[in-house]
Each structure stands twice: as structure tokens, then as C-alpha cells.
C-alpha positions, 0 to 999 in steps of 0.5 A: 813616180812615173806616169809611163810604165812598161807592160810586163812580158807575157808568160804562160800561166802554170798556176791552177788559179783562174786568171784575173779579169782584164781591164777592158779598153772600152766602156764606162770603166776605162782604165779602172781595175775590176772591183777587188783588184789590188794595186801595189803602192808603186804601181800607177793606175794606167791604161794601154795607149795606142803605142803599147805603153801605159799612160795614166788615164787622167793625163790621157783624157784631159789633154785632147779636151783642152786642146780641142777647146783651145782650137775652138776658141782660136776659131771663134776669136778669128770671127771679129778679126774677119769683120775688121779685115772685111771693113778695113782692107783697101780694094786694091793693093800693090805687092812688092814681092808678087812673083815671090809669093806665087812662085813660093806657093807653087813651089810648096805645091810641087814639094807636097806632090813629090812628098806625097808620091814618095810616101805612097810609093813607100806605103808610108802612113804619113802619105795621108798628111801630105795629101791633105797638105797638097789639097789645102795648097791647091784650094788656096791656089785656086782661091787666090788665082780667081780672086786676084785675077784681072777682069777679062782673059786673066779671070777666065784663065784663072777660073778654067784652071781652078775648075779643070785642074786645081779643084779636081786635083784637090778632091783627088788628094782628099780622097787619097788622104782618106784612103791612106789613113791608117785604120785601127783594128 
């Protein structure tokens, strides 16, 4: 038995009987049929999904909760790890691939700017995703620029770039992400 069933095509009613009450997508009875409505043995109880297909309510209701709880658990599990890092990492470290790390980060920023620009021009709804990626990369870049800069002129330059360029661009990207976020009617 399939959990996904296609919705029947709409046909105008020529029957003099009054139409059957429809299942409402809101309220405490999500996905339930009105009292007295019969369900054929071959027809699964379903609710409409965002894409127009019909999905069984149990399947649709359980996975977001489980996923959400799993993500919360992962965040809480990282708290002891943060303590371990804060107490065990050395004050200084030498990186063998320092240039590769920074060039890679800036390359990802450039690609995310280009991807966001292309998607905005095409009026593609996925622009909200690439805009948030861009904002995240810019904030990470500002954080690591400031926290890894040597004292003196390097640190002043890093703070100036963070305050005048990277953080404002990140804020702009977040605003763009929210403005391009698809709205459901």
C-alpha cells in the first residue's frame, strides 16, 4: 500500500446532492475526514502536502519532530566538546597549509556571491539559501581574521575589514535571504 496517492482530477458536480465536506488543513483534526465519511479499504488516510501530493499524516508529522530533537541533541552534545577544546588547545599553532585555508575560504565566499547573484537575477527561490551561506562565510571570515591576526597593524586591519566590509555584507546577505524567502499563501 502506497503512502502517496495522486489527488483525483477536479470534475464539476452534476449531481443534485450537496457536496461532501472537505478536509481542512488547519485545526486539531488535520488529515481526519469528517465524521461519518467512509474510507475505501484501498485508500490510505492522507493529507495534502506542500507540493500537491498527498502524504500520510503519521509520516509527515513524525519526521520533523525527530529531526528537530536530533539536531537539538547534536547541539547539546557539542557543549562538553567546547570545554575540552577551550582547555586543551595550545595558545599558538603552526599551520602547514595556512595559505590554502584562507584562499579556500575566500574562494567559497566568491562562489557564494556569484551563485546568489545568478539566482537573484533569475528570480530563483533558492537565492535565500545561497544568501545565508554567503552571510555565514562572511561572519566566519571576520571571526577568524580578527582572532588570528597578529597584534598591531594586522589586528587593526582585520578589525577594520570586519567592521566596515565583512559584517555589513553579512547583514545585507541575511536581509536579502529573508526578502527572497518564498512565502506560502
